[in-house]
C-alpha positions in Angstrom: -90.1 -126.0 10.1 -90.3 -129.0 7.9 -87.7 -130.5 5.6 -88.0 -133.3 3.1 -85.4 -136.0 3.2 -85.6 -139.2 1.0 -89.3 -139.4 0.9 -89.7 -138.4 4.6 -90.6 -135.2 6.4 -88.3 -134.0 9.1 -90.3 -131.7 11.3 -89.0 -129.3 13.9 -91.8 -128.6 16.4 -92.5 -126.8 19.6 -95.1 -128.8 21.7 -97.5 -127.5 24.3 -98.7 -130.4 26.4 -101.8 -130.4 28.6 -104.1 -128.7 26.0 -107.8 -129.6 25.8 -107.2 -131.4 22.5 -104.3 -132.0 20.1 -103.9 -129.8 17.0 -101.6 -127.5 15.1 -101.3 -124.1 16.6 -99.3 -122.0 14.2 -95.6 -121.2 14.5 -93.2 -120.6 17.4 -89.6 -119.5 16.9 -89.4 -121.0 13.4 -91.0 -124.3 14.5 -94.4 -125.8 14.0 -96.4 -125.3 17.2 -98.5 -128.3 18.2 -100.8 -128.5 21.2 -101.1 -131.9 22.8 -104.0 -133.3 24.7 -101.8 -135.2 27.1 -99.6 -134.3 30.1 -95.8 -134.6 29.9 -95.9 -137.5 32.4 -94.1 -140.8 31.7 -93.9 -140.1 27.9 -97.6 -139.6 27.5 -97.1 -136.3 25.5 -94.5 -137.9 23.2 -96.9 -140.8 22.5 -99.7 -138.4 21.8 -97.4 -136.4 19.5 -96.6 -139.5 17.5 -100.3 -140.5 17.4 -101.4 -137.1 16.3 -98.8 -136.7 13.5 -99.4 -140.2 12.2 -103.1 -139.4 11.9 -102.5 -136.0 10.3 -100.1 -137.5 7.7 -102.1 -140.7 7.0 -99.4 -143.1 8.1 -99.2 -145.8 10.8 -97.6 -144.7 14.1 -94.5 -146.9 13.4 -93.6 -144.5 10.5 -93.3 -141.6 12.9 -90.0 -141.4 14.9 -89.0 -139.0 17.6 -85.5 -138.1 16.5 -84.6 -135.7 19.3 -86.1 -133.8 22.2 -87.8 -136.5 24.2 -87.6 -134.5 27.4 -88.1 -131.1 25.8 -90.8 -128.9 24.3 -88.5 -128.5 21.2 -88.6 -131.8 19.2 -87.5 -133.1 15.9 -89.7 -135.8 14.4 -89.3 -137.9 11.2 -92.4 -139.0 9.3 -91.7 -141.7 6.7 -93.6 -141.7 3.4 -96.5 -139.4 4.4 -99.7 -139.9 2.3 -101.1 -136.5 3.4 -99.1 -133.3 3.9 -101.1 -131.0 6.2 -101.0 -127.4 5.1 -99.5 -126.5 8.5 -96.3 -128.4 7.4 -95.6 -126.4 4.3 -92.3 -124.4 4.4 
C-alpha cells in the first residue's frame, strides 16, 4: 500500500473517478482505494488525485508526483516530506 523512501511516501493506489466527492475508500487488491470527484477526462482525475493527496498529507501540490499509471486506475504516487500521515496510509 504505502512505502517510505528517503522521507517520502510511495503510495500504490486504485482510483475510482467520477465519485460525488474525493476521499479514501478502504483497500482494493493490496492498494489504497481512493474515490475522486472528477471524471477521467483530459487528466482531470489525475489533477484531483494530486490535489486530494496534497491536502490529506499537508503538503503543496508540487510535492506530490504521479510516478506511474497516468492512464490507469492503478497508480503509484510519491509524496515528498508529508507533514500529516493519514491513518488510511499506514501499512
